[in-house]
C-alpha positions as CSV (number, residue, x, y, z in Angstrom):
1,M,-4.2,14.8,12.5
2,N,-5.5,11.3,13.2
3,V,-2.8,8.7,14.0
4,R,-4.3,5.4,15.0
5,V,-2.2,3.7,17.6
6,P,-3.3,0.3,19.0
7,A,-3.7,0.1,22.7
8,H,-0.4,-0.8,24.4
9,A,1.3,-0.6,21.0
10,G,5.1,-1.0,21.4
11,Q,5.0,-2.2,25.0
12,E,6.2,-5.7,24.0
13,R,9.3,-4.2,22.2
14,R,10.7,-2.4,25.2
15,G,13.8,-4.2,26.4
16,K,14.1,-6.3,23.2
17,D,16.4,-5.8,20.2
18,W,15.4,-5.3,16.6
19,T,17.1,-8.5,15.1
20,A,13.9,-10.5,14.8
21,A,12.1,-7.5,13.2
22,A,14.8,-7.1,10.6
23,E,14.9,-10.8,9.8
24,S,11.1,-11.0,9.4
25,T,11.2,-8.1,7.0
26,A,14.0,-9.6,4.9
27,E,12.0,-12.9,4.8
28,A,8.8,-11.1,3.8
29,A,10.7,-9.2,1.0
30,A,12.6,-12.1,-0.5
31,P,9.8,-13.9,-2.4
32,H,8.6,-10.7,-4.1
33,V,11.9,-9.2,-5.3
34,E,11.7,-10.3,-9.0
35,R,8.0,-9.2,-9.3
36,T,8.4,-5.8,-7.7
37,D,11.5,-5.1,-9.9
38,A,9.8,-6.3,-13.1
39,D,6.6,-4.4,-12.4
40,A,8.2,-1.3,-10.7
41,S,5.7,-1.9,-7.9
42,F,6.2,-0.9,-4.2
43,P,7.2,-3.7,-1.8
44,V,4.0,-3.7,0.1
45,E,4.8,-7.1,1.8
46,A,8.0,-5.8,3.1
47,L,6.4,-2.6,4.4
48,A,3.7,-4.7,6.1
49,A,6.4,-6.7,7.9
50,M,8.1,-3.4,9.0
51,R,4.8,-2.3,10.4
52,E,3.9,-5.6,12.1
53,S,7.3,-6.2,13.6
54,G,7.8,-2.6,14.8
55,L,10.9,-2.1,12.6
56,L,9.6,1.3,11.5
57,G,10.1,2.3,15.2
58,L,13.8,1.3,15.3
59,L,15.0,4.9,16.1
60,V,12.0,5.8,18.2
61,P,12.9,6.2,21.9
62,R,11.6,3.5,24.2
63,E,9.4,5.9,26.1
64,Y,7.3,6.2,22.9
65,G,7.2,2.5,22.3
66,G,10.1,2.1,19.9
67,F,13.3,0.1,20.0
68,G,15.4,3.1,21.0
69,G,18.1,2.3,18.4
70,G,20.8,4.5,17.0
71,L,22.5,5.1,13.6
72,R,24.6,2.0,14.0
73,D,21.5,-0.1,14.3
74,M,20.0,1.7,11.3
75,T,23.0,0.8,9.1
76,A,23.0,-2.8,10.3
77,V,19.4,-3.2,9.3
78,S,19.8,-1.4,6.0
79,T,22.7,-3.7,5.1
80,R,20.7,-6.7,6.0
81,L,17.7,-5.6,3.9
82,G,20.1,-4.5,1.1
83,R,21.3,-8.1,0.7
84,V,17.7,-9.0,-0.3
85,D,16.5,-5.9,-2.1
86,M,18.1,-2.5,-2.4
87,S,14.7,-0.8,-2.9
88,V,13.4,-2.2,0.4
89,A,16.6,-1.1,2.1
90,M,16.4,2.4,0.7
91,V,12.7,2.7,1.7
92,F,13.6,1.8,5.3
93,A,16.8,4.0,5.5
94,M,15.0,7.0,4.2
95,H,12.1,6.5,6.6
96,C,14.7,6.4,9.4
97,Q,16.2,9.7,8.2
98,Q,12.8,11.3,8.8
99,V,12.4,9.7,12.2
100,S,15.8,11.0,13.3
101,A,14.8,14.5,12.5
102,L,11.5,14.2,14.5
103,V,13.3,12.6,17.5
104,R,16.1,15.2,17.5
105,F,14.2,18.4,16.6
106,G,10.5,17.8,17.0
107,N,8.8,19.8,19.8
108,E,7.3,17.8,22.7
109,R,3.8,18.0,21.4
110,L,4.7,16.8,17.9
111,R,6.8,13.9,19.2
112,A,4.0,12.8,21.5
113,E,1.5,12.9,18.5
114,V,3.7,11.1,15.9
115,L,6.3,8.9,17.5
116,P,4.0,6.4,19.1
117,G,2.3,5.9,15.7
118,I,5.7,5.2,14.1
119,A,6.6,2.8,16.9
120,S,3.3,0.9,16.5
121,G,3.7,0.6,12.7
122,A,0.9,3.0,11.9
123,V,3.1,5.7,10.4
124,Y,5.6,5.2,7.6
125,L,7.3,8.5,6.7
126,A,8.3,9.8,3.3
127,S,10.7,12.7,2.5
128,V,9.7,15.6,0.3
129,T,12.9,17.6,-0.4
130,T,13.2,17.5,-4.2
131,E,11.8,20.4,-6.2
132,K,11.6,21.4,-9.8
133,G,14.5,23.6,-10.7
134,K,16.7,22.7,-7.8
135,G,16.7,18.9,-7.9
136,G,17.6,17.3,-4.6
137,H,19.6,20.3,-3.2
138,L,18.7,20.2,0.4
139,R,19.4,23.7,1.7
140,S,17.2,25.7,-0.6
141,A,13.4,25.8,-1.4
142,E,11.2,27.6,-3.9
143,A,7.7,27.0,-2.6
144,E,6.9,29.2,0.4
145,L,5.0,28.1,3.5
146,E,2.3,30.7,4.3
147,A,1.2,31.5,7.8
148,R,-2.4,32.7,7.9
149,D,-5.1,32.6,10.6
150,G,-2.9,30.6,13.0
151,L,-2.3,27.9,10.4
152,L,0.5,27.0,8.0
153,H,-0.7,26.7,4.3
154,L,1.3,24.2,2.3
155,D,1.3,23.8,-1.5
156,R,4.3,21.7,-2.6
157,L,5.1,19.9,-5.9
158,A,7.9,17.4,-5.7
159,P,9.2,15.5,-8.8
160,I,10.5,12.5,-6.7
161,V,9.0,11.2,-3.5
162,T,10.2,7.7,-2.6
163,G,7.3,5.6,-1.4
164,G,5.0,8.6,-1.2
165,G,2.0,6.8,-2.5
166,Y,2.1,4.4,0.5
167,S,3.3,6.8,3.2
168,D,1.2,7.9,6.2
169,G,3.2,11.1,6.9
170,F,5.6,13.5,5.1
171,L,8.5,15.7,6.2
172,V,8.5,18.6,3.7
173,T,11.0,21.3,3.1
174,M,9.5,24.7,2.4
175,R,10.8,28.3,2.1
176,S,10.0,29.9,5.5
177,P,7.1,32.3,5.8
178,G,8.2,35.8,4.7
179,A,11.6,34.5,3.7
180,H,13.8,36.9,1.6
181,S,15.8,34.1,0.0
182,G,15.6,30.4,-1.0
183,S,18.1,29.5,1.7
184,Q,15.7,30.3,4.5
185,V,14.1,26.9,4.7
186,S,11.8,25.2,7.2
187,L,10.9,21.5,7.7
188,V,7.3,20.7,8.4
189,Y,5.5,17.5,9.3
190,A,2.2,16.7,7.6
191,H,0.0,13.7,8.2
192,R,-1.7,12.2,5.1
193,D,-5.2,13.0,6.5
194,Q,-4.2,16.7,6.7
195,L,-3.4,16.9,3.0
196,A,-4.8,16.6,-0.5
197,V,-2.4,14.3,-2.2
198,E,-2.0,14.1,-6.0
199,E,0.3,11.5,-7.5
200,S,1.3,12.0,-11.1
201,G,3.4,10.4,-13.8
202,D,4.9,6.9,-13.9
203,W,8.0,5.4,-12.4
204,Q,10.0,3.4,-15.0
205,P,13.6,3.7,-14.0
206,L,16.7,1.6,-14.9
207,G,17.0,0.4,-11.3
208,M,15.6,1.0,-7.8
209,R,12.3,0.2,-9.4
210,A,10.4,-0.9,-6.3
211,T,10.9,2.4,-4.6
212,R,8.0,3.9,-6.6
213,S,9.5,7.4,-6.5
214,T,6.8,9.3,-8.3
215,A,6.0,13.0,-8.5
216,M,3.5,14.3,-6.0
217,R,1.6,17.5,-5.1
218,L,0.7,18.1,-1.5
219,T,-1.6,20.8,-0.4
220,G,-3.1,21.4,3.1
221,R,-3.3,23.5,6.2
222,L,-1.3,22.5,9.3
223,P,-1.0,23.7,12.9
224,E,2.1,25.7,13.7
225,H,3.5,23.2,16.1
226,Q,4.2,20.8,13.2
227,V,7.2,22.8,12.2
228,V,10.2,20.6,13.0
229,G,12.7,22.8,14.9
230,D,12.3,26.5,14.4
231,Q,11.2,28.3,11.3
232,G,14.2,28.6,9.0
233,S,16.3,26.1,11.0
234,F,16.4,23.3,8.3
235,P,20.0,24.0,7.3
236,T,21.0,23.0,10.9
237,I,18.8,19.9,10.7
238,A,20.4,19.1,7.3
239,T,23.9,19.3,8.7
240,T,23.3,17.4,12.0
241,V,20.7,14.8,11.0
242,F,19.6,14.6,7.3
243,A,23.0,14.5,5.6
244,P,24.7,12.1,8.2
245,A,21.7,9.8,8.3
246,A,21.4,9.8,4.5
247,H,25.1,9.1,3.8
248,L,25.3,6.4,6.4
249,G,22.0,4.8,5.5
250,W,22.6,4.9,1.7
251,A,26.1,3.5,2.1
252,A,24.8,0.6,4.2
253,C,22.1,-0.1,1.6
254,W,24.6,-0.2,-1.2
255,L,27.1,-2.3,0.8
256,G,24.3,-4.8,1.6
257,T,23.3,-5.0,-2.1
258,A,26.9,-5.6,-3.3
259,A,27.6,-8.1,-0.4
260,G,24.4,-10.0,-1.3
261,A,25.5,-10.2,-4.9
262,L,29.0,-11.4,-4.0
263,S,27.5,-14.0,-1.6
264,R,25.1,-15.4,-4.3
265,T,27.9,-15.5,-6.8
266,V,30.3,-17.4,-4.6
267,K,27.5,-19.9,-3.6
268,M,26.8,-20.4,-7.3
269,L,30.5,-21.0,-8.1
270,R,30.8,-23.5,-5.2
271,S,27.7,-25.4,-6.0
272,P,28.1,-28.8,-7.8
273,Q,26.8,-27.3,-11.0
274,G,29.2,-24.4,-10.7
275,R,32.2,-26.5,-10.0
276,A,31.3,-28.7,-13.0
277,R,31.4,-25.8,-15.5
278,T,33.8,-23.4,-13.9
279,D,37.6,-23.6,-13.3
280,L,37.8,-22.3,-9.8
281,T,41.6,-22.2,-10.1
282,S,41.4,-19.6,-12.9
283,E,43.7,-16.7,-12.0
284,L,41.4,-14.2,-13.8
285,L,38.4,-15.5,-11.8
286,L,40.3,-15.4,-8.5
287,T,41.6,-11.9,-9.2
288,R,38.1,-10.6,-9.9
289,L,36.7,-12.2,-6.8
290,S,39.6,-10.6,-4.8
291,E,38.9,-7.2,-6.3
292,A,35.2,-7.4,-5.4
293,R,35.9,-8.5,-1.8
294,R,38.5,-5.8,-1.4
295,R,36.2,-3.1,-2.5
296,L,33.5,-4.2,-0.1
297,D,35.9,-4.5,2.8
298,T,37.0,-0.9,2.1
299,V,33.4,0.4,2.1
300,H,32.7,-1.6,5.3
301,A,35.7,-0.2,7.1
302,L,34.9,3.4,6.0
303,L,31.2,2.9,7.1
304,R,32.2,1.7,10.5
305,H,34.8,4.5,11.0
306,T,32.3,7.2,9.9
307,E,29.6,5.8,12.3
308,Q,32.1,6.1,15.1
309,A,33.2,9.6,14.1
310,V,29.7,10.9,13.8
311,G,28.7,9.4,17.1
312,G,31.7,11.0,18.9
313,A,31.7,14.4,17.2
314,T,30.5,17.4,19.1
315,D,30.2,19.5,15.9
316,L,29.2,17.8,12.6
317,S,29.7,21.0,10.6
318,T,33.5,21.0,10.8
319,P,35.2,20.5,7.4
320,R,36.9,17.3,8.4
321,V,33.6,15.7,9.5
322,Q,31.8,16.9,6.4
323,L,34.6,15.6,4.2
324,L,34.4,12.2,5.9
325,L,30.7,11.9,5.4
326,N,30.9,12.9,1.8
327,A,33.8,10.5,1.3
328,L,31.7,7.7,2.6
329,K,28.9,8.5,0.2
330,I,31.2,8.9,-2.9
331,T,33.3,5.8,-2.1
332,A,30.4,3.5,-1.3
333,A,28.6,4.6,-4.5
334,D,31.6,4.0,-6.7
335,E,33.1,0.9,-5.1
336,C,29.9,-1.1,-4.6
337,H,28.9,-0.5,-8.2
338,R,32.4,-1.4,-9.4
339,A,32.4,-4.6,-7.3
340,V,29.2,-5.8,-8.9
341,D,30.3,-4.8,-12.4
342,G,33.5,-6.9,-11.8
343,L,31.3,-9.8,-10.7
344,V,29.3,-9.6,-13.9
345,E,32.6,-10.0,-15.8
346,A,33.6,-12.9,-13.6
347,A,30.3,-14.7,-13.9
348,G,30.0,-14.3,-17.6
349,L,26.9,-14.0,-19.8
350,R,24.7,-16.7,-18.3
351,H,25.1,-15.7,-14.6
352,G,26.3,-12.1,-14.9
353,Y,24.1,-10.6,-17.5
354,L,20.8,-12.5,-17.7
355,R,17.8,-11.7,-15.5
356,D,16.9,-15.3,-14.6
357,S,20.3,-16.1,-12.9
358,P,20.1,-16.9,-9.2
359,T,23.0,-14.5,-8.7
360,R,20.7,-11.5,-9.6
361,L,23.8,-9.6,-10.6
362,E,21.9,-7.9,-13.4
363,Q,19.4,-6.3,-11.0
364,A,22.1,-5.4,-8.5
365,L,24.1,-3.6,-11.2
366,R,21.1,-1.7,-12.3
367,D,20.1,-0.7,-8.8
368,L,23.7,0.4,-7.8
369,R,24.0,2.5,-11.0
370,S,21.7,5.0,-9.1
371,A,24.1,5.4,-6.2
372,S,26.4,8.0,-7.7
373,L,23.3,10.0,-8.9
374,N,21.5,9.9,-5.6
375,Y,22.6,13.4,-4.5
376,H,25.2,13.5,-7.4
377,N,28.8,12.6,-6.6
378,D,29.9,15.6,-8.8
379,R,28.0,18.0,-6.5
380,L,29.7,16.4,-3.5
381,H,33.2,16.7,-5.1
382,L,32.7,20.4,-5.6
383,A,31.7,20.8,-2.0
384,D,34.7,18.7,-0.9
385,G,37.0,20.9,-2.9
386,R,35.8,24.0,-1.1
387,L,35.9,22.1,2.3
388,T,39.5,20.9,1.6
389,L,40.6,24.6,1.2
390,L,39.3,25.2,4.7
391,D,41.4,22.5,6.3
392,P,45.0,23.2,5.2
393,E,46.4,21.1,8.0
394,V,44.6,18.0,6.5
395,R,43.3,16.8,9.8
396,F,41.4,13.5,10.1
397,V,38.5,12.5,12.4
């Protein structure tokens, strides 16, 4: 594994916050949003800004050269980037999910090898959890990690890998060596130079087009210390890191996207041109604006409450914490999409439906349509039904 870290990388970020890094990334992404959406091309300019500014190291502890941020910082940055481009925000949030797992469960040697590279901007991480036949179900795996001659042999096909063609490292779920069932799952880190990487197929979705979430096959041999946590411990990592970081990060991305859409719509309505052609006293218009704002305030309040609850919980596996995390994901997915759908109705054909409107409502609506499908809300409702039966007192966090 060869992670190139510039001399003294990250030193200048110690003691500073991430605000400037987030702003520089948003500014770098903004001029390219229409092109990356139209072409379904990865936002390379935004990723370059994340590397240069050190934003990729937001969650890396300061002793490794990062900003030493937490989940609240991740959601703040994800919301800010979502206002510009939901694809950029999701690329960042999913990278942070991987970093969280390395920080929390990586052994000392693995952290020392990888975290400084992340902090310096040399390592952008992709997640490999999807698998043919099981979709995005986190806690199972079909492909088995083989242990031979002191090395781990990896052969993994994934139908969807967000940003995989541009990543420097991967966190991969695999069935543990010698496992007797698909629920015995390990998480392993692999650097790109340790792998043969084959990207296949095309990426032409309705929305989220700039994430370039193509199919990939990864094969290679890895040293044993690159298992994150213990063999077979991924279910614990999923409960304590992956699921909380995903639901908080995704919700923040969706909130930012919907908030950006509402902001652009209100600015359009308040502009001289908007005032000239729109009756701002229309009860129907005012009601639709009110509905959109109410939905976003609801998601914002639930996001903040969930952040606080997760930060203060000693056991994230309890039914009431799991119910809250799932409620955040389901509510944010539904309400952010509905808010933008209502804005399309309010803005009408010209500014709600056409691609060339400065409101960009059309793109926001397409992007947010993916939210309920990203670890499907139906699957979470089934899990929540079972969890509800385990909490007859109906306790809240």
